[in-house]
C-alpha positions as CSV (number, residue, x, y, z in Angstrom):
1,M,0.0,0.0,-0.3
2,S,2.8,2.4,1.1
3,K,4.5,2.1,-2.4
4,R,1.2,2.9,-4.5
5,T,1.0,5.9,-2.4
6,K,4.4,7.3,-3.1
7,S,3.6,6.5,-6.4
8,R,1.1,8.9,-6.7
9,P,2.1,12.0,-8.5
10,V,1.8,15.6,-6.3
11,L,-1.6,17.7,-7.2
12,P,-0.1,20.7,-9.5
13,P,-0.3,23.8,-7.3
14,T,-2.8,25.1,-10.1
15,V,-5.4,22.9,-9.1
16,W,-8.2,23.3,-6.7
17,Y,-10.1,20.1,-5.6
18,S,-12.5,19.0,-3.6
19,C,-14.5,15.7,-3.2
20,G,-17.6,14.5,-0.9
21,D,-21.2,13.6,-0.1
22,T,-24.0,15.4,0.1
23,P,-27.4,14.2,1.5
24,R,-29.6,15.8,-1.3
25,L,-28.1,15.9,-5.1
26,P,-29.1,19.4,-6.8
27,T,-31.1,19.2,-9.9
28,R,-29.6,20.0,-13.3
29,A,-32.0,22.8,-13.8
30,L,-30.8,24.4,-10.5
31,V,-27.3,24.0,-11.2
32,L,-27.9,25.6,-14.5
33,E,-30.1,28.6,-13.6
34,H,-27.6,29.1,-10.9
35,C,-24.8,29.1,-13.3
36,R,-27.0,31.8,-15.7
37,R,-27.3,34.3,-12.7
38,L,-23.8,34.3,-12.4
39,I,-22.9,34.7,-16.2
40,A,-25.7,37.6,-16.0
41,E,-24.0,38.9,-12.9
42,G,-20.4,38.8,-14.6
43,R,-19.0,36.4,-12.2
44,L,-18.9,33.7,-14.7
45,E,-18.0,34.0,-18.4
46,R,-19.2,30.8,-19.6
47,A,-20.9,27.8,-18.3
48,G,-22.6,24.7,-19.6
49,L,-23.7,21.2,-19.4
50,S,-21.0,18.3,-20.6
51,S,-21.3,14.8,-21.4
52,P,-19.8,12.9,-18.5
53,R,-16.8,10.2,-18.5
54,P,-18.2,6.6,-19.9
55,N,-18.4,3.9,-18.0
56,T,-19.1,5.8,-14.8
57,T,-21.5,6.5,-12.2
58,T,-21.9,10.3,-13.0
59,W,-25.3,11.2,-14.0
60,W,-24.5,15.0,-14.7
61,A,-21.0,17.1,-15.3
62,F,-21.0,20.8,-15.6
63,D,-18.2,22.8,-17.2
64,A,-17.9,26.6,-16.5
65,A,-14.6,29.4,-17.0
66,W,-13.8,32.6,-15.5
67,T,-11.6,35.6,-15.0
68,T,-10.3,36.4,-11.5
69,S,-9.9,40.3,-10.5
70,D,-6.2,39.9,-10.7
71,G,-6.4,38.3,-14.2
72,A,-6.0,34.7,-13.5
73,R,-7.9,32.3,-16.3
74,V,-9.5,29.6,-14.3
75,R,-11.4,26.3,-15.9
76,A,-13.8,24.1,-13.7
77,R,-15.9,20.9,-13.8
78,M,-18.3,19.7,-11.4
79,T,-19.7,16.1,-11.8
80,L,-22.5,14.6,-9.8
81,A,-23.3,11.0,-9.0
82,A,-26.0,9.4,-7.1
83,N,-25.1,6.6,-4.6
84,P,-24.9,3.4,-5.6
85,G,-28.0,1.2,-5.2
86,G,-30.1,4.1,-5.4
87,D,-33.7,2.8,-7.1
88,R,-34.1,6.4,-9.2
89,D,-32.3,7.5,-12.4
90,A,-31.2,10.7,-13.3
91,V,-34.2,11.6,-15.8
92,A,-36.9,10.5,-12.8
93,Y,-34.8,12.9,-10.4
94,E,-35.0,15.6,-12.8
95,S,-38.5,16.1,-13.5
96,D,-39.2,14.9,-9.8
97,S,-37.2,15.8,-6.8
98,S,-39.2,15.7,-4.0
99,L,-37.7,12.8,-2.6
100,A,-34.1,13.4,-1.8
101,V,-31.4,11.5,-3.6
102,P,-28.1,11.3,-2.0
103,G,-24.9,11.1,-3.8
104,A,-21.3,12.8,-4.2
105,I,-20.2,15.7,-5.6
106,T,-16.7,16.4,-7.3
107,I,-15.5,19.9,-8.2
108,T,-11.9,20.4,-10.2
109,A,-10.9,23.8,-11.1
110,E,-7.2,24.8,-12.7
111,A,-6.0,28.2,-13.3
112,D,-3.1,29.2,-15.5
113,R,-0.9,30.4,-12.5
114,P,-0.6,28.9,-9.0
115,W,-4.2,29.0,-7.0
116,D,-4.5,31.7,-4.9
117,F,-7.0,30.7,-2.3
118,T,-8.5,34.7,-1.9
119,W,-10.1,33.8,-5.5
120,P,-13.8,32.7,-5.4
121,S,-14.4,28.9,-4.2
122,P,-15.2,27.0,-7.3
123,A,-17.8,25.4,-5.1
124,T,-19.9,28.9,-5.1
125,M,-19.9,29.1,-9.3
126,F,-21.9,26.3,-9.4
127,L,-23.7,25.2,-5.8
128,D,-25.8,27.8,-4.0
129,R,-24.9,26.7,-0.3
130,K,-28.2,25.9,0.7
131,W,-28.6,22.9,-1.5
132,V,-26.2,20.6,-0.2
133,W,-24.5,21.6,2.7
134,G,-25.3,18.8,5.9
135,P,-24.3,17.7,9.0
136,K,-21.4,15.0,8.5
137,P,-17.9,15.8,8.8
138,T,-17.4,14.3,5.5
139,E,-20.4,15.9,3.6
140,F,-19.5,18.1,0.5
141,G,-18.0,21.6,1.2
142,A,-19.1,22.0,4.7
143,S,-17.4,25.2,6.1
144,N,-19.0,24.2,9.4
145,A,-20.0,20.5,8.6
146,A,-19.1,19.1,11.8
147,G,-21.0,21.9,13.9
148,S,-20.9,21.7,17.9
149,F,-19.8,18.5,19.2
150,H,-19.1,16.9,22.6
151,A,-15.5,16.3,22.8
152,S,-15.3,12.3,23.4
153,G,-15.7,12.1,19.2
154,V,-13.3,14.5,18.3
155,D,-10.8,11.5,17.8
156,L,-12.7,9.8,15.7
157,M,-13.9,12.5,13.4
158,V,-10.5,13.9,13.1
159,A,-9.5,10.3,11.7
160,D,-12.3,10.0,9.1
161,L,-11.1,13.8,8.1
162,D,-7.4,12.2,7.8
163,K,-8.8,10.2,4.6
164,L,-9.6,13.5,2.5
165,P,-6.2,15.1,2.0
166,W,-7.6,18.3,0.6
167,C,-9.6,19.1,3.6
168,I,-8.3,20.9,6.4
169,T,-9.9,20.4,10.0
170,V,-9.9,23.7,12.5
171,I,-11.0,22.4,16.2
172,S,-12.3,25.3,17.7
173,H,-13.4,26.3,21.6
174,D,-16.5,28.2,22.5
175,P,-16.0,28.6,26.6
176,R,-19.9,28.7,26.2
177,L,-21.8,25.4,27.2
178,W,-23.1,23.2,24.6
179,E,-26.2,23.6,23.1
180,S,-28.9,21.3,20.9
181,P,-28.1,21.2,17.4
182,A,-31.4,22.9,16.9
183,R,-30.1,26.3,18.8
184,Q,-26.6,26.5,17.3
185,Q,-25.5,29.0,14.5
186,P,-25.7,27.7,10.9
187,E,-22.4,28.5,10.9
188,P,-19.9,29.7,13.6
189,S,-17.8,33.1,13.4
190,L,-14.3,31.2,13.0
191,V,-15.6,30.5,9.4
192,R,-16.3,33.8,8.0
193,R,-12.9,34.6,8.9
194,L,-11.1,32.6,6.6
195,P,-10.3,33.4,2.8
196,A,-13.2,32.8,0.6
197,G,-11.2,30.1,-1.7
198,L,-11.4,27.7,1.1
199,L,-14.9,27.4,0.9
200,G,-15.3,23.9,0.3
201,R,-12.0,22.6,1.6
202,I,-12.3,23.4,5.0
203,V,-14.5,21.8,8.1
204,E,-14.4,23.3,11.6
205,I,-15.4,21.2,15.0
206,R,-16.2,23.4,17.7
207,V,-16.1,22.1,21.2
208,H,-17.7,23.3,24.1
209,G,-16.7,24.5,27.8
210,P,-14.9,22.0,29.8
211,D,-14.5,19.9,26.9
212,V,-11.5,21.8,25.8
213,I,-9.3,19.3,28.3
214,A,-10.5,15.9,26.7
215,A,-9.6,18.0,23.2
216,D,-6.6,19.0,24.3
217,R,-5.6,15.8,25.3
218,F,-6.1,14.1,22.0
219,L,-4.3,17.1,20.0
220,S,-1.1,16.8,22.4
221,R,-0.5,13.2,20.7
222,R,-0.1,15.4,17.5
223,G,2.0,17.9,18.9
224,L,-0.6,20.9,19.2
225,S,-2.8,22.2,21.7
226,L,-6.1,23.9,22.2
227,E,-6.4,26.7,24.4
228,R,-9.4,28.3,25.9
229,G,-11.6,30.6,23.4
230,G,-9.0,29.6,20.1
231,A,-8.6,27.3,17.6
232,T,-6.1,24.6,15.8
233,L,-5.2,23.5,12.5
234,V,-4.9,19.6,12.3
235,P,-3.7,19.0,8.7
236,S,-4.2,16.4,6.9
237,P,-1.2,13.7,7.1
238,T,-0.4,13.6,3.4
239,V,0.2,17.2,3.0
240,R,3.6,18.3,3.2
241,H,4.5,21.9,5.0
242,N,6.7,23.7,7.0
243,L,4.3,25.0,10.1
244,S,5.6,24.3,13.3
245,P,3.2,23.7,15.9
246,S,3.0,27.2,17.0
247,E,1.9,28.7,13.9
248,L,-0.9,25.6,14.0
249,V,-2.2,26.6,17.4
250,L,-4.0,30.3,17.5
251,P,-4.8,31.2,21.1
252,S,-8.2,33.4,21.6
253,Q,-6.3,36.9,21.5
254,R,-4.4,36.2,18.1
255,L,-7.7,35.5,16.2
256,G,-9.4,39.1,16.7
257,V,-12.2,40.0,15.2
258,L,-12.2,39.7,11.2
259,Q,-14.7,40.0,8.6
260,L,-15.0,37.5,5.4
261,G,-11.7,37.2,4.0
262,G,-9.9,39.4,5.9
263,P,-6.4,38.9,6.8
264,G,-5.5,37.2,10.3
265,A,-3.2,34.5,11.7
266,L,-6.1,31.8,11.1
267,G,-6.8,32.8,7.7
268,D,-2.8,33.2,6.8
269,A,-2.2,29.6,8.6
270,A,-5.4,28.1,6.8
271,T,-3.8,29.2,3.6
272,R,-0.2,28.3,3.7
273,V,-2.0,24.6,4.8
274,A,-4.1,24.7,1.7
275,A,-1.5,25.5,-0.3
276,A,1.0,23.2,0.7
277,P,1.5,20.1,-1.8
278,W,-0.1,16.5,-1.2
279,R,0.0,13.6,-2.9
280,S,-3.5,12.8,-4.9
281,T,-5.8,10.2,-4.3
282,A,-6.5,7.8,-7.8
283,A,-9.8,9.7,-8.1
284,A,-8.3,13.2,-7.4
285,W,-6.0,12.7,-10.5
286,E,-8.4,10.7,-12.4
287,A,-10.7,14.0,-11.7
288,V,-7.8,16.3,-12.9
289,V,-7.0,14.4,-16.3
290,D,-10.5,14.2,-17.2
291,L,-11.1,18.4,-16.5
292,R,-7.8,18.7,-18.9
293,D,-9.2,16.2,-21.3
294,N,-12.9,16.5,-21.7
295,W,-13.7,20.1,-20.8
296,L,-16.3,21.1,-22.9
297,M,-15.6,24.9,-23.0
298,E,-12.2,24.2,-24.8
299,M,-14.4,23.6,-28.0
300,E,-16.7,26.2,-27.4
301,A,-14.5,29.0,-27.1
302,E,-13.0,28.4,-30.7
303,P,-16.0,27.3,-32.8
304,D,-14.8,28.4,-35.6
305,V,-11.7,26.1,-35.9
306,S,-11.7,22.8,-37.6
307,V,-11.3,19.6,-36.1
308,L,-8.1,18.9,-37.7
309,A,-6.7,22.0,-36.5
310,R,-7.7,21.1,-33.2
311,V,-5.6,17.5,-33.4
312,R,-2.6,19.6,-34.7
313,A,-2.4,22.0,-31.9
314,R,-2.9,18.8,-29.9
315,A,-0.5,17.0,-31.1
316,D,2.0,20.3,-31.1
317,M,1.3,20.4,-27.5
318,L,2.4,16.7,-27.0
319,A,5.3,17.2,-28.6
320,A,6.3,20.3,-27.1
321,C,5.3,18.2,-23.6
322,V,7.8,15.1,-25.1
323,E,10.6,17.6,-26.2
324,E,10.1,19.0,-22.5
325,A,10.4,15.9,-20.9
326,A,13.3,14.3,-23.2
327,Q,15.1,17.6,-21.6
328,R,14.1,16.7,-18.0
329,D,15.4,13.2,-18.8
330,R,19.2,14.5,-20.0
331,Q,19.2,16.9,-17.0
332,A,18.2,13.9,-14.8
333,Q,21.1,11.9,-16.3
334,K,23.8,14.3,-15.9
335,E,22.6,15.1,-12.3
336,I,22.6,11.1,-11.7
337,A,26.1,11.1,-13.1
338,A,27.5,13.8,-10.6
339,A,25.6,12.0,-8.1
340,N,27.6,8.7,-8.6
341,A,31.4,10.4,-9.1
342,Q,30.4,12.1,-5.6
343,R,29.4,8.5,-4.3
344,D,33.0,6.9,-5.7
345,Q,34.7,9.6,-3.8
346,A,33.1,9.6,-0.3
347,V,33.4,5.4,-0.9
348,E,37.1,6.1,-1.1
349,A,37.4,8.7,1.6
350,A,35.5,6.1,3.8
351,R,37.9,3.4,3.1
352,A,41.2,5.8,3.5
353,A,39.2,6.5,6.9
354,G,38.7,3.5,7.8
355,A,42.4,2.6,7.4
356,E,43.8,5.3,9.2
357,L,41.1,4.3,12.4
358,E,42.5,0.6,12.1
359,R,45.9,1.9,12.3
360,L,45.4,4.1,15.1
361,R,43.7,1.4,16.9
362,R,46.8,-0.6,16.7
363,Q,48.8,1.8,17.8
364,Y,46.6,2.9,21.0
365,E,45.9,-0.7,21.6
366,H,49.7,-1.5,23.0
367,D,50.1,2.4,24.2
368,A,51.3,2.3,28.0
369,R,49.0,5.2,28.6
370,V,46.1,3.5,27.3
371,Q,46.8,0.0,29.4
372,L,46.8,2.7,32.7
373,L,43.5,4.6,31.7
374,T,42.2,0.9,31.3
375,A,43.4,0.0,34.5
376,A,42.1,3.3,36.3
377,R,39.0,2.5,34.9
378,G,38.3,-0.5,36.4
379,E,39.7,0.7,39.7
380,L,37.0,3.6,39.3
381,T,34.3,0.6,38.9
382,A,34.9,-1.3,41.5
383,C,35.4,1.9,44.1
384,R,32.1,2.7,42.9
385,A,30.9,-0.4,43.9
386,E,32.2,-0.3,46.9
387,L,30.4,2.9,47.8
388,D,27.5,1.9,46.5
389,Q,27.7,-1.0,49.7
390,S,29.0,1.8,52.2
391,E,25.8,3.7,51.4
392,A,23.9,0.8,52.0
393,L,25.5,0.1,55.3
394,V,25.2,3.9,56.1
395,D,22.0,3.4,55.8
396,D,21.3,0.4,57.8
397,Q,23.8,2.1,60.9
398,H,21.3,5.2,60.4
399,R,18.6,3.3,61.1
400,R,20.0,1.6,64.1
401,I,21.4,4.9,65.3
402,A,17.9,6.8,65.4
403,W,16.3,3.8,66.9
404,L,19.3,3.9,69.7
405,R,18.4,7.7,70.6
406,K,14.8,6.9,70.9
407,R,15.5,4.3,73.2
408,L,18.1,6.6,75.4
409,M,14.8,9.4,75.1
410,V,12.1,6.9,76.4
411,Q,14.3,4.6,78.9
412,D,11.4,3.9,81.1
413,E,9.2,2.7,78.1
414,D,8.6,-0.6,76.4
415,V,11.0,-0.4,73.2
416,A,11.4,-3.1,70.5
417,A,14.4,-5.5,70.5
418,E,15.2,-4.4,67.1
419,P,14.2,-1.3,65.0
420,D,11.2,-1.5,63.1
421,S,11.9,-1.6,59.2
422,G,8.3,-1.5,58.3
423,E,8.3,1.8,56.9
424,T,10.3,0.9,54.6
425,L,8.7,-1.7,53.1
426,E,5.8,1.2,53.5
427,S,7.7,3.9,50.8
428,P,6.8,4.7,47.4
429,T,8.2,2.3,44.7
430,T,7.6,5.3,42.0
431,W,8.1,8.6,41.4
432,D,4.0,9.3,40.6
433,E,3.4,7.8,44.2
434,L,6.4,9.4,46.1
435,F,4.8,13.0,44.5
436,D,1.4,11.5,45.6
437,A,2.3,11.3,49.0
438,V,4.5,14.7,48.8
439,D,0.6,16.1,48.3
440,Q,-0.2,15.1,51.5
441,M,2.5,16.7,53.4
442,S,1.8,20.1,55.6
443,F,5.4,21.6,55.5
444,V,6.9,20.2,52.4
445,L,5.6,21.6,48.8
446,L,7.2,20.6,45.6
447,G,8.0,23.1,42.6
448,T,6.1,23.0,39.4
449,D,9.4,21.6,37.4
450,V,10.3,18.9,40.0
451,P,8.4,16.1,38.0
452,A,9.8,17.3,34.9
453,A,13.1,17.1,36.4
454,A,12.8,13.8,37.7
455,A,11.8,11.9,34.6
456,S,15.7,12.0,33.8
457,L,16.1,9.3,36.7
458,R,13.3,6.8,35.4
459,C,13.6,3.5,34.2
460,H,17.1,4.0,35.7
461,T,18.7,0.3,37.7
462,H,18.9,2.3,40.8
463,E,15.7,4.2,40.7
464,R,13.4,1.9,43.2
465,L,16.8,3.3,45.6
466,W,16.7,6.7,44.6
467,V,12.7,7.0,45.1
468,H,13.2,5.8,48.8
469,R,16.1,7.8,49.4
470,S,13.8,10.6,48.3
471,W,11.3,9.7,50.4
472,E,13.1,9.5,53.4
473,A,14.5,12.7,53.1
474,L,11.2,14.5,52.1
475,R,9.8,13.3,55.4
476,A,13.1,14.0,57.5
477,L,12.1,18.0,55.8
478,E,8.6,17.5,57.0
479,S,9.4,16.4,60.1
480,Y,11.9,19.2,60.6
481,G,9.3,21.8,59.8
482,R,6.7,20.2,62.3
483,T,9.9,20.3,65.1
484,K,10.3,23.7,64.4
485,Y,6.8,24.7,64.1
486,A,6.1,23.1,67.7
487,N,9.3,24.2,69.2
488,G,10.3,27.5,67.9
489,A,13.1,28.6,65.4
490,S,15.2,29.1,68.7
491,A,15.2,25.6,69.7
492,V,15.4,24.7,65.9
493,P,17.2,27.1,63.8
494,H,17.9,24.7,60.5
495,F,17.8,21.7,59.3
496,A,21.4,20.9,60.0
497,A,20.6,21.7,64.0
498,Y,17.5,19.0,63.5
499,L,19.4,16.2,62.5
500,R,21.7,16.6,65.5
501,M,18.7,16.6,67.9
502,P,18.6,13.6,70.1
503,A,14.9,13.9,69.7
504,A,14.4,14.2,66.0
505,D,11.5,11.6,64.7
506,L,12.9,11.0,61.2
507,T,16.3,12.3,59.8
508,I,19.0,11.0,57.2
509,P,22.5,10.3,57.4
510,A,24.6,13.9,58.2
511,S,26.9,12.8,55.4
512,R,23.9,13.3,52.5
513,Y,23.0,17.0,53.5
514,A,24.9,19.7,52.1
515,P,24.1,23.6,53.5
516,T,25.7,25.1,50.6
517,E,27.9,24.3,47.4
518,S,31.7,24.5,47.2
519,S,33.1,28.1,46.4
520,S,33.9,27.3,42.7
521,V,30.2,26.6,42.1
522,T,29.3,29.6,43.8
523,A,31.7,32.3,42.0
524,S,30.4,30.6,38.4
525,G,27.4,32.9,37.3
526,R,26.2,29.7,35.0
527,F,26.7,27.4,37.8
528,R,24.4,29.9,40.1
529,Q,21.6,30.4,37.5
530,A,21.5,26.4,37.2
531,R,20.3,26.3,41.1
532,T,18.5,29.3,40.7
533,F,14.3,27.8,40.9
534,P,10.9,29.4,41.0
535,V,9.1,30.5,44.0
536,P,5.8,32.1,44.9
537,A,6.3,35.8,45.2
538,A,5.4,35.8,48.8
539,V,8.5,34.0,49.2
540,C,10.7,35.8,46.9
541,D,9.3,39.4,45.0
542,R,11.8,38.4,42.0
543,G,9.7,35.1,41.4
544,R,13.0,32.9,41.8
545,V,15.8,32.2,44.3
546,L,19.2,30.4,44.4
547,M,18.5,26.9,46.2
548,H,22.5,25.8,47.5
549,E,20.9,23.7,50.2
550,H,21.0,20.2,48.6
551,I,20.5,16.5,49.9
552,R,22.4,14.0,47.8
553,I,20.3,10.9,46.6
554,G,22.3,8.9,44.8
555,T,26.3,8.5,45.0
556,G,28.7,10.6,42.8
557,Q,28.3,7.7,40.1
558,P,26.7,9.8,37.1
559,P,23.8,10.6,37.1
560,A,24.6,11.2,40.8
561,P,21.0,12.8,41.5
562,R,20.1,15.8,43.9
563,L,17.3,17.2,46.0
564,H,17.6,21.1,46.1
565,F,15.3,23.1,48.7
566,Y,15.1,26.5,50.3
567,D,14.3,26.8,54.0
568,D,11.2,29.3,54.5
569,T,10.4,27.7,57.8
570,S,11.4,31.1,59.0
571,G,10.1,33.3,56.6
572,T,6.5,34.2,55.4
573,T,5.2,30.8,54.4
574,G,7.0,28.3,57.2
575,K,7.2,25.7,54.4
576,V,10.4,24.1,52.5
577,R,10.3,24.9,49.1
578,V,11.5,21.6,47.3
579,G,13.0,23.3,43.3
580,Y,14.6,20.6,41.9
581,L,15.2,16.5,41.7
582,G,16.9,15.0,39.5
583,K,20.4,14.0,37.8
584,H,23.7,16.6,39.4
585,L,23.4,20.0,38.1
586,P,26.4,21.2,36.5
587,S,29.4,21.7,38.3
588,P,33.2,22.1,37.7
589,A,33.4,18.1,38.3
590,T,30.3,17.2,36.1
591,N,31.7,19.4,33.3
């Protein structure tokens, strides 16, 4: 399937195409009357009934020609076809159209220059909008075919629209609550702000009130978002464009109040997406070929030219096309030869580089410095393993020391013979569980950037150990805040003093706590900036504060996670603000 898709031609930039279903086919008389009215108004030059292609289900075909306000020549064709299986034919429907017949409408137009979407839509040259616009997103030409929907159906609706590469989907948000279709406006204001040529090529899906959350969650999987009162363009996957998500997402303040076809961010973005090249479907390419080969107005334009003259002109045109194709082929052959020469040079350079790399490998394989470096790395690995074992021993000893300190404080009470290790088993095992548990604390608050920073520690072999040590550190900070609140700042001036208190409820090994950074870190503006994190204005008027105080969660082996916090227990909030929990921040050692 993918090979067939890649082989399809890209639709020329001069072509405007749209196709879709309608719940009610217009009659032949209605279309011709509409075209005659536009001719009388000077909007059309010529229009008439044409012969449909043989061996198709087409009922009627119509051709038209006009000139745009800036002088572009346009010719177009529209075909109407009833859905298969219907029991009515074209003649019967023309004489009695009281019973609606659903079908398909295809409109193809081509200009003598690249298509400008400020030109009138070819759909309006053949159709009066009130005849065919229906409630389904795939029905033809609907500027707001989808209407207002609950967000639960947006995903499937956009999946259907993705199959129409010429279609552009606009998902917009109305802060008001959803209303029944009978009370909805037939065309929301967003569509009126788009260039006229997009009529028949765009569908707006509107979500209401709190449904913006569900729609934004769906759009986030495509790298997009939907803001309250704003809109988002969702191009078809087959459209090739260079628009960034910031150009496709339009907040309410960028939409403004515009008139029909007026300039604006939405119109500019929609026009660029519509003008992006797309690989045509088989039906679209057949419609383009049919327009070029069987357009009725081509013969009407020169009624005095004989058939032989037309055949000769056609042959001359084909010969010119063949010569142009031959020139392109010769140019392509030259480019291929040049590319082959460059490839040979690259292969030769790669061989020489490979030989040089092998020579260097053999040279350094026997170099004494390399052997020393390898031995040093082995020793470093062994030291790190011993350090991990020492850290585990420190954890165990700290737990026993804490138990002994409590026993000394309550000598007259019954104390268990061994320290209770149940708390370790009950600690969180994932970062998400840890963050949920911290939300229940009274004296420790996590900064908004903490979960994103901790994402770098996920899926590591030591992740569970780091989660447990982070939990111990956060619980110690919570206990510190509670103890200070109960006994006053004079009794517990800072976290270091709390760790030395014999009656401290929950502590961590003092070797893991660092009240400040080294002088080489504090002297560097770049390193200081890396340790500055957001805080509320109640803590600091600037909204950011330097957090040198930190707790070591892992060993010195990268990523060597650290927890940085700001002690405001003596300040206005009386809380401990955790600004960072993640891999070791930049320092002279890490750099």
